[in-house]
LOTORVO-602240 format. One record per residue: residue number from 1; residue in three letters; z, x, y of N, C-alpha, C in turn. Coordinates in Angstrom, 2 decimals. Layout:
<recs>
[rec NUM, 'ala', [Z, X, Y], [Z, X, Y], [Z, X, Y]];
...
</recs>
This chain:
<recs>
[rec 1, 'met', [-45.11, 64.47, 96.64], [-44.03, 64.69, 97.19], [-42.73, 64.72, 96.33]];
[rec 2, 'leu', [-42.08, 63.54, 95.70], [-40.96, 63.46, 94.66], [-41.92, 63.54, 93.21]];
[rec 3, 'asp', [-41.67, 64.62, 92.41], [-42.48, 64.70, 91.02], [-41.47, 63.78, 90.20]];
[rec 4, 'thr', [-41.55, 62.42, 89.77], [-40.79, 61.61, 88.71], [-41.38, 62.57, 87.59]];
[rec 5, 'ser', [-41.82, 63.25, 87.27], [-42.16, 63.71, 85.59], [-41.16, 64.93, 85.50]];
[rec 6, 'asn', [-40.91, 65.44, 86.45], [-40.14, 66.76, 86.77], [-38.77, 66.30, 86.04]];
[rec 7, 'pro', [-37.72, 66.88, 85.34], [-37.05, 66.44, 84.56], [-35.67, 66.59, 85.74]];
[rec 8, 'his', [-35.41, 67.17, 86.52], [-34.47, 67.90, 87.29], [-34.72, 66.57, 88.70]];
[rec 9, 'val', [-35.68, 65.76, 88.67], [-35.75, 64.75, 90.12], [-35.44, 63.48, 89.26]];
[rec 10, 'thr', [-34.13, 63.07, 89.32], [-33.91, 61.45, 88.69], [-33.40, 60.51, 89.68]];
[rec 11, 'asp', [-32.67, 59.29, 89.63], [-32.09, 58.84, 90.55], [-30.82, 58.97, 90.26]];
[rec 12, 'thr', [-30.12, 59.88, 89.71], [-28.77, 60.05, 89.93], [-28.53, 61.64, 90.17]];
[rec 13, 'leu', [-27.57, 61.55, 91.27], [-27.35, 62.93, 91.80], [-26.81, 63.83, 90.86]];
[rec 14, 'glu', [-25.68, 63.41, 89.89], [-25.46, 64.28, 88.98], [-26.28, 65.03, 88.18]];
[rec 15, 'ala', [-27.68, 64.42, 88.32], [-28.04, 64.64, 87.20], [-29.34, 66.00, 87.73]];
[rec 16, 'arg', [-29.07, 66.52, 89.22], [-30.03, 67.22, 89.42], [-29.37, 68.22, 90.73]];
[rec 17, 'asp', [-29.81, 68.71, 90.50], [-29.40, 70.25, 91.39], [-29.96, 70.25, 93.12]];
[rec 18, 'asp', [-30.88, 69.68, 93.06], [-32.22, 70.04, 94.53], [-31.49, 69.21, 95.42]];
[rec 19, 'val', [-31.74, 69.55, 96.46], [-31.82, 69.04, 97.75], [-33.00, 68.54, 98.42]];
[rec 20, 'leu', [-33.18, 67.19, 98.61], [-34.50, 67.03, 99.50], [-34.50, 67.33, 100.85]];
[rec 21, 'asp', [-35.81, 67.35, 101.18], [-36.00, 68.11, 102.89], [-35.18, 66.37, 103.54]];
[rec 22, 'phe', [-35.90, 65.56, 103.09], [-35.11, 64.19, 103.60], [-35.56, 62.95, 102.72]];
[rec 23, 'val', [-34.10, 62.14, 103.23], [-34.42, 60.95, 102.56], [-34.51, 59.44, 103.79]];
[rec 24, 'ala', [-35.76, 59.18, 103.56], [-36.25, 58.09, 104.65], [-35.36, 56.79, 103.87]];
[rec 25, 'ile', [-34.73, 55.80, 104.91], [-34.27, 54.28, 104.35], [-35.10, 53.56, 105.21]];
[rec 26, 'gly', [-35.54, 52.57, 104.56], [-36.44, 51.38, 104.85], [-37.91, 51.98, 104.96]];
[rec 27, 'ile', [-38.77, 50.60, 104.53], [-40.01, 51.26, 104.31], [-40.80, 50.13, 105.08]];
[rec 28, 'gly', [-40.97, 50.12, 106.31], [-42.02, 49.40, 107.29], [-43.23, 50.36, 107.30]];
[rec 29, 'pro', [-43.76, 49.65, 108.65], [-45.04, 50.25, 108.95], [-44.52, 51.77, 109.28]];
[rec 30, 'phe', [-44.12, 52.29, 109.98], [-43.56, 53.46, 110.59], [-43.41, 54.14, 109.38]];
[rec 31, 'asn', [-42.51, 53.97, 108.28], [-41.97, 55.53, 107.42], [-43.23, 55.24, 106.56]];
[rec 32, 'leu', [-43.62, 53.88, 106.35], [-45.30, 54.02, 105.25], [-46.06, 55.17, 105.83]];
[rec 33, 'ser', [-46.14, 55.14, 107.41], [-47.00, 55.91, 108.07], [-46.59, 57.72, 107.60]];
[rec 34, 'leu', [-45.13, 57.80, 107.75], [-44.77, 59.30, 107.63], [-44.50, 59.31, 105.86]];
[rec 35, 'ala', [-44.85, 58.48, 105.30], [-44.80, 58.58, 103.88], [-46.35, 59.07, 103.34]];
[rec 36, 'cys', [-47.51, 58.34, 103.75], [-48.66, 58.80, 104.05], [-49.41, 59.97, 104.19]];
[rec 37, 'leu', [-48.48, 60.66, 105.65], [-48.56, 61.97, 106.55], [-48.12, 62.98, 105.55]];
[rec 38, 'ser', [-46.83, 62.72, 105.00], [-45.95, 63.91, 104.28], [-46.73, 63.95, 102.77]];
[rec 39, 'glu', [-47.12, 62.84, 102.03], [-47.58, 63.38, 100.88], [-48.35, 64.40, 100.08]];
[rec 40, 'pro', [-48.96, 64.33, 101.42], [-49.97, 65.81, 100.55], [-49.41, 67.19, 100.94]];
[rec 41, 'leu', [-48.19, 67.40, 101.44], [-47.55, 68.59, 101.76], [-46.72, 68.79, 100.89]];
[rec 42, 'glu', [-47.41, 70.09, 100.19], [-46.43, 70.24, 98.95], [-45.13, 71.08, 99.17]];
[rec 43, 'asp', [-44.99, 71.27, 100.14], [-43.91, 72.24, 100.72], [-42.59, 71.51, 101.25]];
[rec 44, 'val', [-42.94, 70.04, 101.56], [-41.98, 68.70, 101.66], [-41.44, 68.11, 100.56]];
[rec 45, 'gln', [-40.34, 68.02, 100.69], [-40.32, 66.97, 99.40], [-38.92, 66.03, 100.03]];
[rec 46, 'gly', [-39.55, 64.64, 100.21], [-38.47, 63.49, 100.45], [-39.09, 62.09, 99.61]];
[rec 47, 'val', [-38.08, 61.04, 99.58], [-38.06, 60.09, 99.41], [-37.81, 59.05, 99.93]];
[rec 48, 'phe', [-38.32, 58.05, 99.76], [-38.37, 56.29, 100.78], [-37.68, 55.50, 99.77]];
[rec 49, 'leu', [-36.75, 55.06, 100.70], [-35.83, 53.65, 100.12], [-36.17, 52.59, 100.89]];
[rec 50, 'glu', [-36.28, 51.88, 99.81], [-36.17, 49.95, 100.22], [-35.96, 49.31, 99.37]];
[rec 51, 'arg', [-35.21, 48.17, 100.07], [-34.30, 47.37, 98.77], [-35.15, 46.08, 98.63]];
[rec 52, 'lys', [-36.42, 46.04, 99.39], [-37.08, 44.90, 99.08], [-38.19, 45.41, 97.51]];
[rec 53, 'ala', [-38.44, 44.20, 96.48], [-39.24, 44.92, 95.59], [-40.63, 45.33, 95.85]];
[rec 54, 'ala', [-41.19, 45.02, 96.90], [-42.73, 45.72, 96.63], [-42.52, 45.57, 98.65]];
[rec 55, 'phe', [-43.87, 45.80, 99.00], [-44.11, 45.88, 100.13], [-44.58, 44.79, 100.76]];
[rec 56, 'asp', [-44.32, 44.14, 101.86], [-44.99, 43.00, 102.21], [-44.48, 42.67, 104.06]];
[rec 57, 'trp', [-45.17, 43.22, 104.84], [-45.57, 42.94, 106.18], [-45.08, 41.79, 106.83]];
[rec 58, 'his', [-43.87, 41.48, 107.66], [-43.84, 40.09, 107.82], [-44.42, 38.82, 107.37]];
[rec 59, 'pro', [-44.10, 38.67, 106.37], [-44.33, 37.30, 105.14], [-44.07, 36.51, 105.92]];
[rec 60, 'gly', [-44.85, 35.45, 105.88], [-44.91, 33.70, 106.93], [-45.49, 34.08, 108.38]];
[rec 61, 'met', [-45.90, 34.83, 108.32], [-46.46, 35.28, 109.82], [-47.75, 35.60, 109.93]];
[rec 62, 'leu', [-48.68, 35.76, 108.78], [-50.06, 36.35, 108.41], [-51.22, 35.34, 108.46]];
[rec 63, 'leu', [-50.75, 34.56, 109.54], [-52.07, 33.28, 109.73], [-53.38, 33.57, 109.79]];
[rec 64, 'glu', [-54.13, 32.95, 109.26], [-55.90, 33.46, 108.75], [-56.29, 34.50, 109.95]];
[rec 65, 'asp', [-56.45, 34.06, 111.20], [-57.29, 34.81, 111.95], [-56.22, 35.59, 113.08]];
[rec 66, 'ala', [-54.80, 35.52, 112.67], [-54.24, 36.09, 113.78], [-54.59, 37.66, 113.48]];
[rec 67, 'ser', [-54.81, 38.62, 114.55], [-55.30, 39.91, 114.48], [-54.13, 41.01, 115.32]];
[rec 68, 'met', [-54.53, 41.92, 115.10], [-53.46, 43.03, 115.51], [-53.77, 43.17, 117.03]];
[rec 69, 'gln', [-53.12, 44.18, 117.81], [-53.22, 44.01, 118.98], [-53.37, 45.40, 119.40]];
[rec 70, 'thr', [-53.73, 46.34, 118.20], [-54.13, 47.65, 118.59], [-55.47, 47.82, 117.38]];
[rec 71, 'pro', [-56.91, 48.67, 118.01], [-57.70, 48.85, 117.05], [-57.60, 49.29, 115.82]];
[rec 72, 'phe', [-58.60, 49.51, 114.75], [-57.86, 50.12, 113.34], [-57.96, 51.47, 113.56]];
[rec 73, 'met', [-58.39, 52.14, 114.35], [-58.11, 54.01, 114.47], [-56.37, 54.11, 114.59]];
[rec 74, 'ala', [-55.76, 53.06, 115.11], [-54.55, 53.34, 115.39], [-53.75, 52.91, 113.82]];
[rec 75, 'asp', [-54.27, 53.12, 112.31], [-53.85, 53.14, 111.51], [-52.95, 53.82, 111.14]];
[rec 76, 'met', [-52.13, 53.81, 109.95], [-50.99, 54.69, 109.78], [-51.32, 56.68, 109.70]];
[rec 77, 'val', [-52.55, 56.59, 109.73], [-53.08, 58.20, 109.59], [-53.92, 59.02, 110.85]];
[rec 78, 'ser', [-54.73, 57.79, 111.34], [-55.75, 58.48, 111.53], [-55.79, 59.40, 112.47]];
[rec 79, 'leu', [-55.11, 58.99, 113.59], [-55.15, 59.73, 114.86], [-54.26, 61.22, 114.74]];
[rec 80, 'ala', [-53.44, 61.56, 113.46], [-52.56, 62.50, 113.07], [-53.43, 63.52, 111.98]];
[rec 81, 'asp', [-54.43, 62.48, 111.24], [-55.12, 63.09, 110.40], [-56.69, 62.56, 110.00]];
[rec 82, 'pro', [-57.25, 62.31, 110.67], [-58.46, 61.71, 110.32], [-59.10, 61.95, 109.02]];
[rec 83, 'thr', [-59.04, 62.76, 108.15], [-59.34, 63.05, 107.36], [-58.37, 62.12, 105.50]];
[rec 84, 'ser', [-57.45, 61.89, 106.09], [-56.60, 61.25, 105.01], [-57.08, 60.64, 104.73]];
[rec 85, 'his', [-56.70, 60.58, 102.65], [-56.95, 59.60, 101.92], [-56.38, 58.06, 102.23]];
[rec 86, 'phe', [-55.32, 57.89, 103.26], [-54.71, 56.93, 103.53], [-55.24, 56.14, 105.06]];
[rec 87, 'ser', [-56.21, 56.46, 105.24], [-57.07, 56.24, 106.60], [-57.62, 55.03, 105.96]];
[rec 88, 'phe', [-57.34, 53.55, 107.32], [-58.22, 52.24, 106.92], [-59.30, 52.60, 106.43]];
[rec 89, 'leu', [-60.08, 53.35, 107.46], [-61.48, 53.57, 106.74], [-61.83, 53.82, 105.30]];
[rec 90, 'asn', [-60.89, 54.50, 105.06], [-60.95, 54.99, 103.39], [-60.38, 53.66, 102.65]];
[rec 91, 'tyr', [-59.67, 53.14, 103.25], [-59.43, 51.50, 102.18], [-60.32, 50.83, 102.22]];
[rec 92, 'leu', [-61.21, 50.69, 103.08], [-62.06, 49.62, 103.12], [-63.17, 50.36, 102.54]];
[rec 93, 'lys', [-63.55, 51.45, 102.35], [-64.63, 52.10, 101.57], [-64.27, 51.94, 100.14]];
[rec 94, 'leu', [-62.89, 52.41, 99.60], [-62.74, 51.97, 98.39], [-62.80, 50.65, 97.86]];
[rec 95, 'his', [-62.43, 49.77, 98.61], [-62.55, 48.60, 98.54], [-63.82, 47.58, 98.52]];
[rec 96, 'asp', [-64.86, 48.36, 98.89], [-66.09, 48.20, 99.31], [-66.20, 46.74, 100.23]];
[rec 97, 'lys', [-65.62, 47.39, 101.48], [-65.19, 46.08, 102.49], [-65.61, 46.91, 103.67]];
[rec 98, 'leu', [-66.47, 47.99, 103.83], [-66.58, 48.93, 104.90], [-67.77, 48.23, 105.73]];
[rec 99, 'tyr', [-68.67, 47.80, 105.10], [-69.98, 47.23, 106.00], [-69.60, 45.93, 106.24]];
[rec 100, 'asn', [-68.76, 45.19, 105.74], [-68.42, 43.84, 106.38], [-67.44, 44.23, 107.61]];
[rec 101, 'phe', [-66.71, 45.19, 107.69], [-65.80, 45.09, 108.85], [-66.78, 45.90, 110.10]];
[rec 102, 'tyr', [-67.42, 46.52, 109.50], [-68.21, 47.04, 110.58], [-69.28, 46.25, 111.01]];
[rec 103, 'ile', [-69.80, 45.13, 110.54], [-70.75, 44.14, 111.02], [-70.32, 43.19, 111.26]];
[rec 104, 'arg', [-69.10, 42.85, 111.36], [-67.94, 41.90, 112.08], [-67.98, 42.05, 113.64]];
[rec 105, 'glu', [-68.25, 43.37, 113.67], [-67.97, 44.00, 115.62], [-66.68, 43.45, 116.28]];
[rec 106, 'asp', [-65.73, 43.25, 115.25], [-64.14, 43.41, 115.52], [-63.52, 44.32, 115.24]];
[rec 107, 'phe', [-63.32, 45.53, 115.81], [-62.18, 46.33, 115.71], [-60.95, 46.44, 115.43]];
[rec 108, 'phe', [-60.52, 44.77, 115.58], [-59.32, 44.59, 115.58], [-58.54, 43.98, 114.14]];
[rec 109, 'leu', [-57.98, 44.43, 113.39], [-57.91, 44.21, 112.27], [-56.96, 42.78, 112.13]];
[rec 110, 'leu', [-57.34, 41.95, 111.30], [-56.44, 40.37, 110.94], [-55.07, 41.32, 110.38]];
[rec 111, 'arg', [-54.26, 40.42, 110.69], [-53.16, 41.20, 110.53], [-53.02, 40.81, 108.88]];
[rec 112, 'arg', [-53.76, 39.85, 107.96], [-53.35, 39.89, 106.81], [-54.19, 41.14, 106.17]];
[rec 113, 'glu', [-55.07, 41.45, 106.95], [-55.75, 42.82, 106.52], [-54.85, 44.11, 106.42]];
[rec 114, 'tyr', [-53.92, 43.94, 107.44], [-52.99, 45.18, 107.83], [-52.25, 45.18, 107.02]];
[rec 115, 'asn', [-51.77, 44.19, 106.23], [-50.62, 43.98, 105.15], [-51.34, 44.42, 104.07]];
[rec 116, 'gln', [-52.42, 44.27, 103.90], [-53.04, 44.53, 102.46], [-53.33, 46.06, 102.19]];
[rec 117, 'tyr', [-53.92, 46.59, 103.38], [-53.84, 48.10, 103.69], [-52.79, 48.80, 103.53]];
[rec 118, 'cys', [-51.67, 48.28, 104.07], [-50.64, 48.79, 103.91], [-50.04, 48.71, 102.30]];
[rec 119, 'gln', [-50.12, 47.59, 101.56], [-49.93, 47.42, 100.52], [-50.45, 48.26, 99.24]];
[rec 120, 'trp', [-51.89, 48.49, 99.80], [-52.41, 49.48, 98.98], [-52.00, 50.76, 99.09]];
[rec 121, 'ala', [-51.35, 51.29, 100.50], [-51.10, 52.76, 100.56], [-50.08, 52.61, 99.97]];
[rec 122, 'ala', [-49.05, 51.57, 99.65], [-47.65, 51.97, 98.96], [-47.92, 51.86, 97.93]];
[rec 123, 'arg', [-49.05, 51.07, 97.04], [-49.32, 51.77, 95.72], [-49.67, 52.63, 95.19]];
[rec 124, 'glu', [-50.59, 53.56, 96.16], [-50.88, 54.61, 96.07], [-49.88, 56.18, 96.14]];
[rec 125, 'leu', [-48.97, 55.41, 96.97], [-48.19, 57.08, 96.90], [-47.06, 56.90, 96.07]];
[rec 126, 'ser', [-46.43, 58.15, 95.65], [-45.43, 58.35, 94.14], [-44.20, 58.47, 95.25]];
[rec 127, 'cys', [-43.84, 58.89, 96.75], [-42.29, 58.82, 96.84], [-41.67, 57.24, 97.44]];
[rec 128, 'leu', [-42.02, 56.43, 97.06], [-41.84, 54.95, 97.45], [-40.72, 54.92, 96.51]];
[rec 129, 'arg', [-39.51, 54.08, 96.67], [-38.82, 53.61, 95.58], [-38.31, 52.37, 96.36]];
[rec 130, 'phe', [-38.70, 51.10, 95.81], [-38.79, 49.83, 95.83], [-37.59, 49.74, 95.20]];
[rec 131, 'asp', [-36.69, 48.30, 95.51], [-35.66, 47.79, 94.78], [-34.50, 48.72, 94.57]];
[rec 132, 'his', [-34.13, 49.57, 95.79], [-33.40, 50.66, 96.02], [-32.39, 50.17, 97.21]];
[rec 133, 'asp', [-31.34, 49.74, 97.21], [-30.53, 48.80, 98.43], [-29.71, 50.00, 98.67]];
[rec 134, 'val', [-29.56, 50.90, 100.09], [-28.85, 51.37, 100.44], [-27.55, 51.25, 100.64]];
[rec 135, 'gln', [-26.44, 51.59, 99.97], [-24.76, 50.88, 100.57], [-24.08, 52.09, 101.14]];
[rec 136, 'asp', [-24.01, 52.91, 100.84], [-23.37, 54.10, 101.37], [-23.85, 55.56, 101.89]];
[rec 137, 'ile', [-23.79, 55.75, 102.95], [-24.31, 57.30, 103.54], [-23.10, 57.85, 104.20]];
[rec 138, 'gln', [-23.19, 59.21, 103.60], [-22.61, 60.00, 103.77], [-23.04, 61.65, 104.42]];
[rec 139, 'his', [-22.12, 62.31, 105.46], [-22.78, 63.36, 105.88], [-21.62, 64.35, 105.54]];
[rec 140, 'val', [-22.08, 65.24, 105.06], [-21.09, 66.61, 103.46], [-21.49, 67.47, 104.36]];
[rec 141, 'gly', [-20.83, 68.22, 105.12], [-21.76, 69.81, 105.40], [-22.70, 69.48, 106.24]];
[rec 142, 'asp', [-23.80, 69.95, 105.77], [-25.12, 70.14, 106.40], [-26.12, 68.80, 105.43]];
[rec 143, 'ile', [-25.50, 68.33, 104.96], [-26.28, 67.75, 103.61], [-25.68, 65.81, 103.82]];
[rec 144, 'tyr', [-26.86, 65.21, 103.74], [-26.38, 63.76, 103.84], [-26.92, 63.49, 102.61]];
[rec 145, 'val', [-25.50, 62.48, 101.63], [-25.82, 61.93, 100.40], [-25.73, 60.34, 100.43]];
[rec 146, 'val', [-26.84, 59.81, 100.19], [-27.53, 58.58, 100.25], [-27.32, 57.65, 98.95]];
[rec 147, 'arg', [-26.37, 56.76, 98.63], [-25.89, 55.89, 97.50], [-26.29, 54.75, 97.49]];
[rec 148, 'gly', [-26.87, 53.85, 96.35], [-26.77, 52.67, 96.47], [-26.87, 52.11, 95.10]];
[rec 149, 'thr', [-27.22, 50.87, 94.74], [-27.88, 50.27, 93.59], [-29.29, 49.76, 93.54]];
[rec 150, 'arg', [-29.93, 49.18, 92.36], [-31.12, 48.59, 92.56], [-30.66, 47.09, 92.41]];
[rec 151, 'pro', [-30.90, 46.59, 93.36], [-30.66, 44.79, 92.91], [-31.14, 44.21, 91.66]];
[rec 152, 'ser', [-32.23, 44.28, 91.23], [-32.84, 44.31, 90.12], [-31.93, 44.00, 88.41]];
[rec 153, 'thr', [-30.91, 45.67, 88.50], [-30.62, 45.86, 87.43], [-29.32, 46.40, 87.93]];
[rec 154, 'gly', [-28.96, 46.50, 88.90], [-27.54, 46.83, 88.80], [-27.11, 48.57, 89.22]];
[rec 155, 'glu', [-28.35, 49.04, 88.44], [-28.32, 50.54, 88.46], [-27.85, 51.55, 89.82]];
[rec 156, 'ala', [-26.98, 52.17, 89.33], [-26.72, 53.49, 90.82], [-27.19, 54.20, 91.00]];
[rec 157, 'phe', [-27.99, 54.55, 92.06], [-29.05, 56.31, 92.71], [-28.04, 56.79, 93.41]];
[rec 158, 'ala', [-28.00, 57.93, 93.58], [-27.98, 58.73, 94.63], [-28.99, 59.86, 94.97]];
[rec 159, 'tyr', [-29.06, 60.47, 96.24], [-30.18, 61.22, 96.33], [-29.35, 61.91, 98.11]];
[rec 160, 'arg', [-29.89, 63.64, 97.74], [-28.89, 64.57, 98.63], [-29.90, 65.22, 99.34]];
[rec 161, 'ala', [-30.28, 65.35, 100.86], [-30.93, 65.53, 101.51], [-30.51, 66.16, 102.74]];
[rec 162, 'arg', [-31.64, 66.92, 103.77], [-31.09, 67.90, 104.57], [-31.28, 67.14, 105.96]];
[rec 163, 'lys', [-32.03, 66.04, 105.71], [-32.24, 65.06, 106.90], [-32.49, 63.77, 106.51]];
[rec 164, 'leu', [-32.02, 62.58, 107.60], [-32.29, 61.59, 107.00], [-33.06, 60.74, 108.25]];
[rec 165, 'val', [-33.64, 59.92, 107.80], [-34.85, 59.11, 108.31], [-34.62, 57.87, 108.12]];
[rec 166, 'leu', [-34.26, 57.32, 109.83], [-34.01, 55.78, 109.56], [-34.90, 54.57, 110.00]];
[rec 167, 'gly', [-35.44, 53.89, 109.07], [-36.31, 52.74, 109.67], [-35.71, 51.48, 110.08]];
[rec 168, 'thr', [-35.52, 51.48, 111.27], [-34.27, 50.48, 111.93], [-34.61, 49.09, 111.49]];
[rec 169, 'gly', [-35.99, 48.55, 111.78], [-36.49, 47.45, 111.34], [-36.14, 46.48, 113.30]];
[rec 170, 'thr', [-36.32, 45.14, 112.32], [-35.95, 44.37, 113.81], [-34.78, 44.46, 114.30]];
[rec 171, 'gln', [-33.74, 44.45, 113.12], [-32.13, 44.34, 113.59], [-31.92, 45.82, 113.38]];
[rec 172, 'pro', [-31.72, 46.90, 114.45], [-31.26, 48.36, 114.08], [-29.74, 48.25, 113.65]];
[rec 173, 'tyr', [-29.68, 49.22, 112.99], [-28.23, 49.74, 112.08], [-28.34, 51.07, 112.13]];
[rec 174, 'leu', [-27.57, 52.04, 112.88], [-26.97, 53.21, 112.39], [-25.95, 53.37, 111.84]];
[rec 175, 'pro', [-26.07, 54.09, 110.81], [-24.71, 54.39, 109.68], [-24.06, 55.16, 110.37]];
[rec 176, 'lys', [-22.63, 54.88, 109.87], [-21.57, 55.67, 110.50], [-22.10, 57.29, 110.46]];
[rec 177, 'ala', [-22.93, 57.87, 109.59], [-23.32, 59.02, 109.07], [-23.84, 59.48, 110.40]];
[rec 178, 'ala', [-24.21, 58.60, 111.07], [-24.97, 59.16, 112.44], [-24.47, 58.83, 113.50]];
[rec 179, 'asp', [-23.56, 58.83, 113.58], [-22.27, 58.88, 114.90], [-22.75, 59.64, 115.75]];
[rec 180, 'ala', [-23.12, 60.99, 115.28], [-23.44, 62.44, 116.39], [-24.40, 61.93, 116.93]];
[rec 181, 'val', [-25.33, 61.23, 116.83], [-26.72, 61.09, 117.28], [-26.50, 59.46, 118.10]];
[rec 182, 'arg', [-25.63, 58.45, 117.79], [-25.49, 57.51, 118.09], [-25.70, 57.09, 119.70]];
[rec 183, 'asp', [-25.29, 58.20, 120.47], [-26.01, 58.01, 122.05], [-27.25, 58.39, 122.42]];
[rec 184, 'val', [-27.75, 59.28, 121.46], [-28.80, 59.74, 122.13], [-30.04, 58.65, 121.59]];
[rec 185, 'val', [-29.88, 57.90, 120.86], [-30.84, 57.08, 120.26], [-30.81, 55.71, 121.31]];
</recs>
């Protein structure tokens, strides 16, 4: 997705001329899934921004034996692309957990397992930007301009994109730049 070794792709708007296909705000399971599915697409350029320093799904709610309500096939990618590197079965295989999971005879993931799986996927993706607090979104012509700062350093960043993807989280928030779709959502 976003090649950070490319000198034209930086965290400052002034330093690059490119316009991304999309900027996604918030990295929860939905946007993490989108990142997993879009990562191998060479003709799609996007970035995912999150204010937190790392992925952590429902911290404080990962009780020892609490399980998900959906079976493992409802992971981030398998139903859309069963061959994806980011499938839960591939995660298990890479971490020598596949046989233990299979002989357990319970195909509902534990919540803590799901969090570990998501954290692994987040480490594998090149398009995620943690520690990026979005503070302003403007819709200028047909381009979205997304600006903010990095909480850890105070460094400013800006991205330009044709589309905006919002991971609304548990308390939905639509920026003013999304006024045109407010009644549709």
